[in-house]
N, C-alpha and C positions, 0 to 999 in steps of 0.2 A: 624589491629584494629585502629591504629591512624588515617588512612585516612577515615575510616568509621565514626569515631567520629567527625572529621573535617567536613565531608559532612553533618552529622546530625545537627551539630551546625549551619552551614551556612544556611541550609534549614530552621531551626527553627527561626533564626534571620530574614531571608527574609520574612517568613510568619508573624512573629510578627510585622515587620516593616510595612507590608501591612495592618495589622489589625489596627495599631495605626495611619495610614495615615490620618484618619478622626475620628470623634466621633464614638466609637464602637457600634456595634449592641448588642452584649452580651459579658460578661466577662467569664473567666475560671470558676468562682464560679457558673455560670449559667448553665454549661454544664450538670449537673445532673437534670435539670428541663426542659428537652426537650421531647416532644412526637411527633410522626409521624402520619400523617393522609393520608389515601388513600381511595377514594370513593368506595362505594359498586359496582358501575358499571364501575369501572376503567378497563382499558385494561390489558391484561396479562403483557405487558412490564412495565406498570406503577406500577403494584403490585410487579414485580421483582425489579424495581427501588426503591420502598419503602423498600423492604427487604435489598437491597444493602446499602441504607442509614443507616438502623439500624445496619448492620454488621460493616460498616466502622466507624460509629460514636462510637461504642464500642471500636474498635481497636484504634481509634485516641484519644479518651478522657478517656476511661476506664469506661464510664457510659452506662448503657443500656437505650435505649429510647423506651418506649412502642409503638407498632404499632397497629392502629385500624382505625375505620371509624369516630371517634369523638375525639376531643382533651381531654387529661387527665392531662396535666401539663400546666404551665403558658406559656411556649414557644412552639410554634407549627410549625412543618415543614409540609407543604402541598405539596403532590406529585401529579401532574396532575390537569388540570384546573377543571375537574368535581368535585374534592374534595373541592374546595375553596368556601366559602360563597360569594354570589354576592357582598356584601358590601366591601369585601377586593379586589375585582377585579375592582372597580371603578377607572378609570384612568390608568389601566394597559393595555398596548397595546400588544396583542399577535397575531396580524394580520401579515400575510406574513411570518410565520415561516416555512411553508412547513412541510414535514415529519420529518426533522432532526434538525431544528432550535430550540433554547431554550431561555427561559427568566428566570433569577433569580432575585428576588427582596425581600428585607426585608421591612416590614410594621409593625411598632410597635414591638410586640413580635413574629411576624410571619415571616417565610421564605417561599416564594412561589417558587416552582420549576415547571415551566410550559413549555409545548411544545405539540407537537401532541401526540395522544395516540399510534401512531405507534412506534416512537423511540425518539421523542423530549424530553419528560419528563424524560425518562431513561438517555438520554445523559446529561440532566441537572444535574442529581445526580452525574454522573462521573465527570462532569465539576466542580461541587462544591468541591468535595474532591481533585481534582487535583489542582485547582486554589487557593483555600482558605485554605486547610488543608495540602497541600504538598504531597499527596499520589502519588506514581509513580508505574506503572505496567511495570516493566522493562522486565520481561520474565515470562513465565508460572510458573517457579520455583522461582521467586524472585519478591515479592511485597514489596515496601518500604513504611513504615508508620512512619513518624517522630512524635516527641512529639507534642501534641496539642499546638497551639499558646495561648498566654495570653488572647487574645480576638479575636473576629471576627468583621470585619467592616460592616457598612451598605452597602448593595449591591443593585445595579440597573444595571444588566448586561444582555445584549441581544446579541445573536450570531447566525448567519446563515452561515454555512460552504460554502465556495466557490464551492466545488465539491459536486454535488448531489449524485454521485456514486463513492465510495471509496473502492479500493480492493487491497490487497497484498497477495501473496500466499506463504510467508515464513511459515515454519512448525509451528512456534509459534501460528499462527492464526487458526490452526486446532482446538484449544480450543475455543469453542464459547464464553465463558465468557470473555476470553482475547480479542477476536475480538470486543466484545461489549464494553468493557472498553475503547478500543482505537477508538470507534465510527466508525468502518468499517461496510459497509452495502452491499458489492458486492457479486459476485459469490462464492468466496472462503471463505467468512466469514461464510456463511451457518448458520445464526442465527435462532434458533427456535422461534416460535411465542412469547414465554414468554420473549425473549430478543429483541423483535421488528421485527423479520423476516429480510429478506434480499431481494435484487433486483437481481434475478438470470436470467440465460439464459434457455430458454425452450428446447433447443437442445444443440449441442456441443458449446464449447467456442470459437472455431476458426478453420479455414481450413475445412469448412463444405460442399463445393460444391459437393463432391462425396457422401456425406450422403444423398443428394437429388437425384442426378442422377449419379449412380455409373457405372464405366466402366465394372464391373463384370456383372451387370444386363443388361446394354444396349449396351455394346461395340460391340457385334456381330450383333445385330439386328438394331441398330441405331448409326452407327459410326458418322453420321452427328451431333450428340449431343455433340461431343467433339472437341477439338482444331484441326483446320487445320493449319499445319505448313509446309511451302514450298510446298503447293499444295497437301499435304497428311493428311488425318485424322489420329489422334493418339488416341488409345483407351487403352494404358497401363496406369495404375493409377499413375505411378511415373513420367510420362512425358506428362501429359495433364491436361488442365483445361476444362471448358465447353464452348460450342459455345453459347454465350449469346444472339445472335440475332435469334436463332432457336426457332420458336413458340412452338415446342413440349417441349423443355427444360423449357420455361417460364410456360407452362401449368402445368407440373409436379411439379415445385417448388412452384407455387401458391397453388396447391391442398395440397401438403405436409405441407406447412406453416400453412394452415388453420387447418389441422388435428393436428399438433403439438400444436397450441394455444388452440384448443378445449379440448385437453387432459392435458393441463398444469395448475397447480395451479396459483392463482393470484400473488404469489411472484416470478413468472418466466415469466415476460412479454416481454422478449427480444428474438428474433429469429436471430441467426447468419447465414448469407448467405455470406460466405467469401471464397476467393480464396484458393486453395491448396498451400502448401509450396513448390512450384516449380515456374519456370519462363516461362512456355510453354503456353503463351496466344494464343488465336485464331487469325489467320491471314486471315480468310475467307473474301471475299469482303465486306460483311455487317459490320462485327466487325471492320475490318480495316478502313472502311470509317468513322465510329463513332470516333475511336481513332485518326484518322488523323484530323478530324474536331475539336476535343477537345484538340489536341496536348498532349494527355496523354492516357495511357491504362486504367486509372481510368474512362475514358469516357464511354466505353462499360459496365463496371461493374456498374457504377452509373445509367446508362440508364436502365439496367436490374432491379436493385434493386428498383428503383423508381416505376417501374410497379408492382412489388410485393407489395410494400407499399401501392400503390393506391388500389390494389385489396382487401386488408384485412382491411383497415382503418375503414370502416363502421361497420363491424362485431366486430372488436377488437379495439375500439378507444383508449384504454390504452396501446396497444402493440407498439413495435418498431422493425424495421428491422435493423440489425447491419451488417456493412460491413467494410472491411479494406481499408486503404490507406497505403500499405505495399510493399516494394521493388519496383516492376515495376508499381504499381498503386499509389505510394506515391505522385507523382506530381499532383496537383489539375487540374481538367478539365477547359477548357477555357470558356465554355458557360453553360453547364448543371449544375443544382444545386440540392443538395439532398432535398427530401421532408421533411416536418416537423416531420414525424414519422420515419425518417431514422437516425441512428447513424453512424457516420464515425469514425472509430478507426484508428488514425494516429500512426504509429509505428516508433520508433527511432532506429531501429536496426543498421543502418549504422553509427551512431554517435560515436564521441570520448568521452568516459566516464571518461577521466581524466580532461576534461574541461567542464564547464557548456554549456548546449545546446544553450544558448544565447550569447556565447562568439564569437564576430565577428572575432577574430583572428584565430579561428579554421577552417581550410579548410574543415574539415569533418562535422562541425556543421552548417556552413553557409547555405548550401542547405536546411537542415532541418528547420532552422530558416525562410528561404524564404517560404518554403511550409506551415509551420504552420501559417504564416502571412496571406496567402491566404485562407487556410481552415477555419481559425477562422472567416473570413469575410463571407464565403458562406455557412457554415454548422451551422444550428441551434443547433445541438447536436454533438459537437465535443468531442470525447473521445481520450485518449492517452493510448497506450501500450508502457511502458517504461521498461528498462532492468537494473537490479541492481546487478547482480553477473556474474561471468564468466561461459559461457556455453560450453567452451571447457573442463573445469574441475571445478566443483563446489567448490572443496576444495582449489584451488590454490589462492594465494594472489591477491586481486583485489582492489587496493586502490582508491576508488571512494567516500570516506566519504564526501569530501568537495564539491561534486556536487549534492548530493541527495536533500537537501533542496533548493538550488538555482534553480535546474531544476523544482521542484514542484512549486516554486514561479513564474518561467517563464511560466509554463502552466496556472497558475491562472490568470496572467496578460493577457493571450491570450483568456480568457473567456472559457477555457475548462470546460465541464460539468461533465465529468467522467474520472477517472484515475486508471489505473491498473499498479502496480509496480511488475514486474515478477521476481520471484526467483524460487528456487527448493523446491517444497513442500514435497519431499520425500527423497532426498539425505541427509544423516546425516552430520551435522556439516559443512555445507558450510561456506565459509569465513565470520566470524563475523556475523553469521545469526541473532542472537538475537539483537545485537547492531544496525545493519542496519535496522532490522524490526522496532525497537523502534524509530529510527530517522525518518524513512519514515512515520510511522503511525502518529507521532506527527506533522510532516510537512504537511501531507495530510489534517489533521483537521485544522491546522493553518499554512499556508505557510510562514508567517512572523516570525515564531519562530526562536530562536537562536540555530542553530544546534551545535555550539561548546559547549554551555552551556549544551545542551542535551547530547552530547557525554561525556562530563566531568562528569556529574552526574551519568550516567550509569556506566562508567568505575570505578568510585570511589567506588560505592556500589557493583557492580557485581564481581569485581576482588580484592576488599579489599586491603591488603598490597602490592599486586602485581600490583596495578593500575599504578604506575609510569613506570613500565616496559612495560605495554600495550601501554601507551602513547608513549614511546620511540620507540616501534616497529612500531606503526602506522605512526609516523613521519618519520621513516627510509624508509619504502616502499613508502610513499607518495612523499617524497623528491626525491627518485630514479627515479620515473616515471616523475616527474616534471622537474628535472634537465636534463634528457635525452630527453625531449620534445617528449615523446613516445605517439603514437596513441593507446590508451587503448580501443581496440575493445571489443564487447560483448563476443567474443570467442577468446580473446587473448591467444596465446600459450606460454606466459611467456617469450617472447624473451628479455624483459627488465631486467630480473633477472640474476645476475651473481654470481660467486663463492664467492666473498668477501661479498656481501650483505647477502647471506645465512649464512655464518659463523658469521657475526655480529648479524643477527637475532637469530641464535641459542644461542649465548652468552647471548642475552637479555632474552631469555626464561629460560635459566638455572638460571639466577638471579631471574627471576619471581618465579620459582618453589621453590627456596631457601628462598624467602621472606615470604612465607606463610606456616603454618602448618595445615590450614583448608582443610580437604579432599574435601569439596564441591568446594572450589576455585581451588584446584589443578585439579579437574576434568574439570572445566571450562577452565582452562589453557590448558589442554590436547586437548580440542576441537579446540581451536585457533591454537595450536602448529601443528596441522595436516597440516596447510598451509605451515609452514616452512619445514616440512618433504616432502611435495609434491614438493616444490620448489627445494629441494636438489636432487630429483630424475630426474628432467627435465631441470634444468638450464644449461646454457652454461658452460662447464668445464673451469678450468684455464689451460692455455697452457704455458709450460715453456720448455726451452732447457737445457738438461742435457748432457753435452759433445756433442756427435754427434746425440743424440736422442731427439726427441720431446716427451714431457710427458704431457698427459692429466690427470688432477686431478679433481675428483668430491668431493664436500664438504660432510663431514660426520656430521650427527646430532645424538643427543642422542635419545634413546627410550623414549616415553612418559611414564608417571607414572600411573599405574592402581590403581585408588582409589575408584572404585565402583560407584554407581549411584549418581546423583546430584539432591538435592532438599533442599530448605530452604526458609524461609520468614524472611527478616530483619525487626525488629521492635524495 
């Protein structure tokens, strides 16, 4: 309880200090004199945004603000440009905001929340409550609402997010309202129209070659459609790609791409034409000649994808063809350039996730840094597929907290247009899934945010009196990887973990369980404690000599505590 009170007080003081930094817009005594206006022809997301403003205004201030199409009180909050009287818009610049940018401005007794009818105005509502009222959406089961500040400042704030496409597939964002609050708009956000919709893929999200030309359908009749390896065509799905210089393959892919786009809704304008998750590229003379000239296997892929993009651009001017720069295609081609309607998704799978991608001291990250430097110069639409948890076992410890935001800032500095942070959307209680999801979402919206402050505020509220123990555990595992100079791969097998570290981690968690009587917090601790239990099962045993016998000892950990389901809202 003490830590929660400290955090609440700190947040209240911070918001109050912000409010008094200049002559205030309104004081606490004015909070009951606010009404909300949304236009009769407002978009569904603007109406949803106005409803969210009404809900959170009541939660923050205790006052109900009437919502309608005309003002009913002295102070008016206008949601969406269509709702604002023209006289109030004089001198207000809302150009260049795109679909997701926002503009917040106070004029007299008015607050304007402006942006596009797609998502901008809605995002403006969430930005207001996060930035000026201190609301935090930590997890689907934990929204933090601090006491309202003594006053609110005059506001003139404009923001255009650096990434036009933002996506994370942690379980938390299966909840559309939670994804909307964090201003995600990609494939896995799956926002309904009333929350602004999303920008999705019309077909599969990746590894789609065989969905266009499958070995099962064409392997026997057209083996020439598939990879030639050492002079032989391979038609088994697990060890072949496509022969990208075969005109029959190109014809089939173009036809299917047109069919896909003709049958897709407007919120799914991207078609993925991406290599399978194998390394069996085609070595036929034509494919090999392109790759040799381009000094990269990305050459034949991009040569092929460009032709598909050219074929569909007139009928589908808003559509994009997406392809990978992944494993054997990660190296940029020497001459060929992606078309303007091609998305290149650069994947960081080989990187060391204990060090920032931009760290020049990392032998594993330097090649990625070199590749992104080139791709960012030659690709108009460069997207990133990044990795945030361990893919050998989702539950095992994966101390990468300190690189999440620096990596995102690194991408932003390279002009990346879209970013996907991959996690496990289905595996329960992967390592710190809610904490990492929160840090990533905040950083994806604002790459310059302070990740340490973000981590501290989450841990303080989400784990209550057990928060110091969570900090101690995070420091323990992070220091172990750092001190051992360990290469933290995306699928690390926990070779860095040892007997003594597991024992120390277990002791920390026993103190954490003892520090709280809150059943909700105990259940949250159970979820994180799974990582310690996992480490105890697979870590390197302690080896000792007992007389003439060598003894292997595995660490013992306690059973977690069954406290039932977890759900609460801090207020």
